[in-house]
DOKOL-517866 format. One record per residue (C-alpha): x, y, z; residue in three letters; residue number from 0. Coordinates in nm, 3 decimals. Layout:
% residues N
((X; Y; Z); 'ALA'; NUM)
...
//
This chain:
% residues 226
((-11.452; 7.998; -12.552); 'UNK'; 0)
((-11.340; 7.990; -12.913); 'UNK'; 1)
((-10.982; 7.931; -13.018); 'UNK'; 2)
((-10.792; 7.995; -13.335); 'UNK'; 3)
((-10.465; 7.805; -13.352); 'UNK'; 4)
((-10.147; 7.923; -13.521); 'UNK'; 5)
((-9.816; 7.746; -13.538); 'UNK'; 6)
((-9.577; 7.949; -13.331); 'UNK'; 7)
((-9.224; 8.035; -13.423); 'UNK'; 8)
((-9.128; 8.156; -13.076); 'UNK'; 9)
((-9.008; 7.921; -12.800); 'UNK'; 10)
((-9.221; 7.609; -12.757); 'UNK'; 11)
((-9.338; 7.469; -12.427); 'UNK'; 12)
((-9.278; 7.102; -12.491); 'UNK'; 13)
((-8.968; 7.130; -12.708); 'UNK'; 14)
((-8.636; 7.105; -12.534); 'UNK'; 15)
((-8.360; 7.267; -12.736); 'UNK'; 16)
((-8.077; 7.109; -12.542); 'UNK'; 17)
((-7.807; 6.856; -12.623); 'UNK'; 18)
((-7.901; 6.613; -12.898); 'UNK'; 19)
((-8.252; 6.747; -12.955); 'UNK'; 20)
((-8.273; 6.894; -13.302); 'UNK'; 21)
((-8.381; 7.253; -13.345); 'UNK'; 22)
((-8.585; 7.130; -13.641); 'UNK'; 23)
((-8.793; 6.898; -13.426); 'UNK'; 24)
((-9.089; 7.133; -13.438); 'UNK'; 25)
((-9.197; 7.495; -13.415); 'UNK'; 26)
((-9.058; 7.700; -13.129); 'UNK'; 27)
((-9.362; 7.894; -13.011); 'UNK'; 28)
((-9.481; 7.883; -12.655); 'UNK'; 29)
((-9.797; 7.684; -12.620); 'UNK'; 30)
((-9.955; 7.548; -12.306); 'UNK'; 31)
((-9.790; 7.207; -12.264); 'UNK'; 32)
((-9.692; 6.915; -12.477); 'UNK'; 33)
((-9.467; 6.617; -12.532); 'UNK'; 34)
((-9.096; 6.684; -12.550); 'UNK'; 35)
((-8.971; 6.676; -12.906); 'UNK'; 36)
((-9.313; 6.728; -13.064); 'UNK'; 37)
((-9.436; 7.044; -13.228); 'UNK'; 38)
((-9.680; 7.273; -13.047); 'UNK'; 39)
((-9.894; 7.571; -13.130); 'UNK'; 40)
((-9.935; 7.900; -12.952); 'UNK'; 41)
((-10.306; 7.954; -12.987); 'UNK'; 42)
((-10.487; 8.281; -13.043); 'UNK'; 43)
((-10.759; 8.285; -12.780); 'UNK'; 44)
((-11.078; 8.485; -12.800); 'UNK'; 45)
((-11.337; 8.543; -12.532); 'UNK'; 46)
((-11.284; 8.563; -12.160); 'UNK'; 47)
((-11.221; 8.874; -11.958); 'UNK'; 48)
((-10.916; 9.090; -11.997); 'UNK'; 49)
((-10.728; 9.166; -11.678); 'UNK'; 50)
((-10.768; 9.533; -11.601); 'UNK'; 51)
((-10.584; 9.517; -11.272); 'UNK'; 52)
((-10.244; 9.600; -11.413); 'UNK'; 53)
((-10.029; 9.803; -11.181); 'UNK'; 54)
((-9.910; 10.108; -11.374); 'UNK'; 55)
((-9.543; 10.192; -11.340); 'UNK'; 56)
((-9.484; 10.549; -11.232); 'UNK'; 57)
((-9.389; 10.767; -11.526); 'UNK'; 58)
((-9.467; 10.496; -11.783); 'UNK'; 59)
((-9.703; 10.572; -12.069); 'UNK'; 60)
((-9.858; 10.314; -12.296); 'UNK'; 61)
((-9.699; 10.304; -12.640); 'UNK'; 62)
((-10.000; 10.131; -12.794); 'UNK'; 63)
((-10.311; 9.940; -12.691); 'UNK'; 64)
((-10.327; 9.571; -12.611); 'UNK'; 65)
((-10.584; 9.501; -12.882); 'UNK'; 66)
((-10.537; 9.565; -13.252); 'UNK'; 67)
((-10.327; 9.521; -13.563); 'UNK'; 68)
((-10.046; 9.776; -13.590); 'UNK'; 69)
((-9.832; 9.865; -13.890); 'UNK'; 70)
((-9.465; 9.877; -13.798); 'UNK'; 71)
((-9.321; 10.219; -13.875); 'UNK'; 72)
((-9.659; 10.390; -13.898); 'UNK'; 73)
((-9.841; 10.274; -13.581); 'UNK'; 74)
((-9.557; 10.109; -13.390); 'UNK'; 75)
((-9.192; 10.209; -13.398); 'UNK'; 76)
((-8.928; 9.935; -13.399); 'UNK'; 77)
((-8.807; 9.865; -13.047); 'UNK'; 78)
((-8.866; 9.654; -12.738); 'UNK'; 79)
((-9.205; 9.660; -12.566); 'UNK'; 80)
((-9.354; 9.510; -12.251); 'UNK'; 81)
((-9.703; 9.414; -12.138); 'UNK'; 82)
((-9.767; 9.318; -11.775); 'UNK'; 83)
((-10.047; 9.187; -11.552); 'UNK'; 84)
((-10.192; 8.942; -11.804); 'UNK'; 85)
((-10.376; 8.635; -11.672); 'UNK'; 86)
((-10.467; 8.286; -11.792); 'UNK'; 87)
((-10.273; 8.310; -12.121); 'UNK'; 88)
((-10.550; 8.528; -12.266); 'UNK'; 89)
((-10.294; 8.772; -12.410); 'UNK'; 90)
((-10.186; 8.680; -12.762); 'UNK'; 91)
((-9.931; 8.870; -12.972); 'UNK'; 92)
((-9.782; 8.816; -13.315); 'UNK'; 93)
((-9.502; 8.956; -13.530); 'UNK'; 94)
((-9.574; 8.921; -13.902); 'UNK'; 95)
((-9.388; 8.997; -14.225); 'UNK'; 96)
((-9.709; 9.102; -14.406); 'UNK'; 97)
((-10.081; 9.152; -14.352); 'UNK'; 98)
((-10.201; 8.844; -14.541); 'UNK'; 99)
((-10.292; 8.658; -14.222); 'UNK'; 100)
((-10.144; 8.342; -14.370); 'UNK'; 101)
((-9.915; 8.101; -14.188); 'UNK'; 102)
((-9.616; 8.200; -14.401); 'UNK'; 103)
((-9.644; 8.558; -14.277); 'UNK'; 104)
((-9.587; 8.459; -13.914); 'UNK'; 105)
((-9.247; 8.551; -13.768); 'UNK'; 106)
((-9.312; 8.485; -13.396); 'UNK'; 107)
((-9.605; 8.467; -13.156); 'UNK'; 108)
((-9.699; 8.374; -12.803); 'UNK'; 109)
((-9.980; 8.335; -12.550); 'UNK'; 110)
((-9.887; 8.521; -12.233); 'UNK'; 111)
((-9.956; 8.497; -11.862); 'UNK'; 112)
((-9.792; 8.766; -11.655); 'UNK'; 113)
((-9.533; 8.971; -11.843); 'UNK'; 114)
((-9.404; 8.953; -12.199); 'UNK'; 115)
((-9.125; 9.145; -12.369); 'UNK'; 116)
((-9.120; 9.161; -12.748); 'UNK'; 117)
((-8.869; 9.325; -12.980); 'UNK'; 118)
((-9.039; 9.457; -13.294); 'UNK'; 119)
((-8.786; 9.481; -13.577); 'UNK'; 120)
((-8.774; 9.740; -13.851); 'UNK'; 121)
((-8.818; 9.460; -14.105); 'UNK'; 122)
((-9.148; 9.348; -13.945); 'UNK'; 123)
((-9.463; 9.473; -14.117); 'UNK'; 124)
((-9.742; 9.398; -13.869); 'UNK'; 125)
((-9.764; 9.358; -13.492); 'UNK'; 126)
((-10.087; 9.200; -13.367); 'UNK'; 127)
((-10.205; 9.204; -13.006); 'UNK'; 128)
((-10.524; 9.052; -12.869); 'UNK'; 129)
((-10.651; 9.039; -12.511); 'UNK'; 130)
((-10.332; 9.195; -12.373); 'UNK'; 131)
((-10.283; 9.482; -12.135); 'UNK'; 132)
((-10.135; 9.793; -12.297); 'UNK'; 133)
((-9.778; 9.780; -12.425); 'UNK'; 134)
((-9.509; 10.021; -12.307); 'UNK'; 135)
((-9.173; 10.093; -12.462); 'UNK'; 136)
((-8.872; 9.981; -12.258); 'UNK'; 137)
((-8.499; 10.030; -12.282); 'UNK'; 138)
((-8.350; 9.677; -12.301); 'UNK'; 139)
((-8.027; 9.814; -12.153); 'UNK'; 140)
((-8.197; 9.974; -11.851); 'UNK'; 141)
((-8.099; 9.854; -11.506); 'UNK'; 142)
((-8.334; 9.825; -11.211); 'UNK'; 143)
((-8.343; 9.662; -10.869); 'UNK'; 144)
((-8.330; 9.294; -10.966); 'UNK'; 145)
((-8.514; 9.053; -10.737); 'UNK'; 146)
((-8.400; 8.715; -10.605); 'UNK'; 147)
((-8.744; 8.554; -10.641); 'UNK'; 148)
((-8.995; 8.532; -10.923); 'UNK'; 149)
((-9.345; 8.400; -10.980); 'UNK'; 150)
((-9.345; 8.062; -11.148); 'UNK'; 151)
((-9.616; 8.171; -11.390); 'UNK'; 152)
((-9.486; 8.527; -11.419); 'UNK'; 153)
((-9.388; 8.514; -11.786); 'UNK'; 154)
((-9.068; 8.692; -11.894); 'UNK'; 155)
((-8.817; 8.862; -11.669); 'UNK'; 156)
((-8.535; 9.087; -11.789); 'UNK'; 157)
((-8.206; 8.964; -11.643); 'UNK'; 158)
((-8.029; 9.238; -11.450); 'UNK'; 159)
((-8.344; 9.453; -11.442); 'UNK'; 160)
((-8.626; 9.234; -11.308); 'UNK'; 161)
((-8.423; 8.945; -11.169); 'UNK'; 162)
((-8.062; 8.899; -11.063); 'UNK'; 163)
((-7.843; 8.641; -11.237); 'UNK'; 164)
((-7.764; 8.330; -11.037); 'UNK'; 165)
((-7.897; 7.982; -10.962); 'UNK'; 166)
((-8.271; 7.945; -10.898); 'UNK'; 167)
((-8.485; 7.654; -10.775); 'UNK'; 168)
((-8.854; 7.574; -10.824); 'UNK'; 169)
((-8.999; 7.275; -10.635); 'UNK'; 170)
((-9.322; 7.075; -10.641); 'UNK'; 171)
((-9.387; 7.086; -11.016); 'UNK'; 172)
((-9.609; 6.815; -11.168); 'UNK'; 173)
((-9.681; 6.657; -11.507); 'UNK'; 174)
((-9.411; 6.844; -11.699); 'UNK'; 175)
((-9.627; 7.157; -11.679); 'UNK'; 176)
((-9.335; 7.373; -11.566); 'UNK'; 177)
((-9.155; 7.529; -11.861); 'UNK'; 178)
((-8.851; 7.756; -11.831); 'UNK'; 179)
((-8.636; 7.924; -12.092); 'UNK'; 180)
((-8.316; 8.127; -12.100); 'UNK'; 181)
((-8.313; 8.368; -12.395); 'UNK'; 182)
((-8.057; 8.605; -12.537); 'UNK'; 183)
((-8.317; 8.854; -12.669); 'UNK'; 184)
((-8.690; 8.923; -12.698); 'UNK'; 185)
((-8.729; 8.839; -13.067); 'UNK'; 186)
((-8.877; 8.496; -12.980); 'UNK'; 187)
((-8.702; 8.317; -13.264); 'UNK'; 188)
((-8.546; 7.973; -13.234); 'UNK'; 189)
((-8.207; 8.144; -13.233); 'UNK'; 190)
((-8.316; 8.345; -12.928); 'UNK'; 191)
((-8.321; 8.034; -12.710); 'UNK'; 192)
((-8.009; 7.961; -12.507); 'UNK'; 193)
((-8.162; 7.669; -12.314); 'UNK'; 194)
((-8.506; 7.545; -12.206); 'UNK'; 195)
((-8.683; 7.254; -12.039); 'UNK'; 196)
((-9.013; 7.104; -11.924); 'UNK'; 197)
((-8.990; 6.990; -11.563); 'UNK'; 198)
((-9.165; 6.765; -11.315); 'UNK'; 199)
((-9.058; 6.784; -10.952); 'UNK'; 200)
((-8.769; 7.019; -10.878); 'UNK'; 201)
((-8.622; 7.252; -11.139); 'UNK'; 202)
((-8.280; 7.411; -11.098); 'UNK'; 203)
((-8.140; 7.657; -11.349); 'UNK'; 204)
((-7.845; 7.895; -11.354); 'UNK'; 205)
((-7.922; 8.227; -11.521); 'UNK'; 206)
((-7.613; 8.399; -11.657); 'UNK'; 207)
((-7.547; 8.771; -11.638); 'UNK'; 208)
((-7.512; 8.762; -12.016); 'UNK'; 209)
((-7.865; 8.625; -12.063); 'UNK'; 210)
((-8.122; 8.874; -12.184); 'UNK'; 211)
((-8.441; 8.723; -12.044); 'UNK'; 212)
((-8.576; 8.432; -11.840); 'UNK'; 213)
((-8.919; 8.291; -11.916); 'UNK'; 214)
((-9.125; 8.076; -11.679); 'UNK'; 215)
((-9.476; 7.938; -11.717); 'UNK'; 216)
((-9.670; 7.677; -11.522); 'UNK'; 217)
((-9.397; 7.648; -11.259); 'UNK'; 218)
((-9.397; 7.690; -10.884); 'UNK'; 219)
((-9.229; 8.009; -10.767); 'UNK'; 220)
((-8.852; 8.040; -10.807); 'UNK'; 221)
((-8.607; 8.122; -10.528); 'UNK'; 222)
((-8.243; 8.224; -10.582); 'UNK'; 223)
((-8.015; 7.975; -10.411); 'UNK'; 224)
((-7.674; 8.084; -10.531); 'UNK'; 225)
//
């Protein structure tokens, strides 16, 4: 399997933006795992099989395909989008300020297992997606039937729509492979992060009703405890 690495500007697995840790300690893109306080890369992955077992939501229509480069405004309208049912971090997406393909053009990116939400801004120029299931437009203010449990490798959950606010626990995590993140929006910038951590053993986090999203990767399943 070949890999092309890019420094990510979204939230980094391996960087804890809490307390005395500087936000300038490294990039903030979600990679696989890493040492706390060191930079990490979300890697574009090629090869492997794309998961085609995505459960289609009733009444939902794909806004655009999960593979391709899309011009914002012409191919993709600004807004919030979701892809679901992705496996093994084979889904890679990227927001870019131009089509040069250079590092300086990168605004945010991620490798995804499960679900990802991304807000494409009107000032973005290119949205890239590789190995992902199709993207659908979502209303970030929509309300659903929020659950009290979530898969530990489920990706991103919209607070108040996918999951209920409250205190959650995940037990049995090993080797700091469990990463969680509370985010205020789906732009995946450093400023989006409210709090995050890499955890061994038991993880406990309180998700506020004012949070926009909760991200979890490499963790054991979460159960609401309060």
